[in-house]
N, C-alpha and C positions, 0 to 999 in steps of 0.2 A: 740758569736759563737753558732750556732744551734746544736742540738743533732745530726742531720744528718751529718753536717760538721765534728764534732768530731768523729763520727763513721767512716767516710771516712778516716780521718787521721790515726786512730788506725788500720783500715784495711790495709792501705798502709804501715804502719810501720811493720805490721806482714809479709806482702809479702816481704818487703825489707830484714828482718832478715832471712827469709827462703831462699830467693834467694842468699843472701850474703854468708850464710853458705854453701849452695850447690856449689857456685862458688869457695869458699876456698877449699872445698873437692876435686873438680876437679883439682884445681891448685896443690894440694898436692898428687893427685892420690890416694885418700883414699875414700872408699865406706862409705855409711851411716852405714852399718853393722859393719864395722871396727871402725867407730867413736863410735858407741854404745858400742862396746867391750872396747875401750879405756876409755870411761866414766865409765864403770863398774869397771875396774881395778883401776882407779883413786879415785873413791868415795867409793869403797868397798861394793857396793851393785848392784844388777842386774839392768841394764839399757838396755832394749830391743830395737831392731830396731823398733818394732811397737810403743813403747812408744815415742821414739825420733821422729819418723815420725809424730805421732799424735800431739805432742807438737809443731812441726814446722808448721804443717797444721793449727792448731788452733791459733797459735801465743801465746802460753802459756809458752814458754821457759823463765825461769827466767833470770834476769840479771846475777846472779851468774853462772848459767849454760852457758850463752853466754861467760862470762869471762873464764870459764873452757874450753870451746871449743876452744876459741882463744889461750889459753895457750897450749893445746894439739896439736894444729896445728902450733905452734910457731909464733903466731901473738900477738900483743898487741892492746888494744883499747885505743884510745886517744880522749880526748875532746879538740877541737880546737875552740877558740873564732872566731866568724865570724863577 
C-alpha cells in the first residue's frame, strides 16, 4: 500500500467519525456545545466546544473519547466480524 493510499484511508476514517458523531447528536437532539459540557462533567475537566470541534475536524479524537461520547449518548460500539 502506498503512502497516498494510506493517507486517503486515514482521511476517510476521520471524516466518518466526525460525521457519525454529528449524526448521533442530531438523533439525540444534542448540540456540540451540550456534548462538550457533558464531557466536561464526566471527566472532571474543561472540555470546550472549540476543543471538541477541532478534534473532530482534525480527526484526533482518541478511541477512549469516542467510547465516552458513545456512552454519554447511550450507544455502544461493537466490533463485528465481517
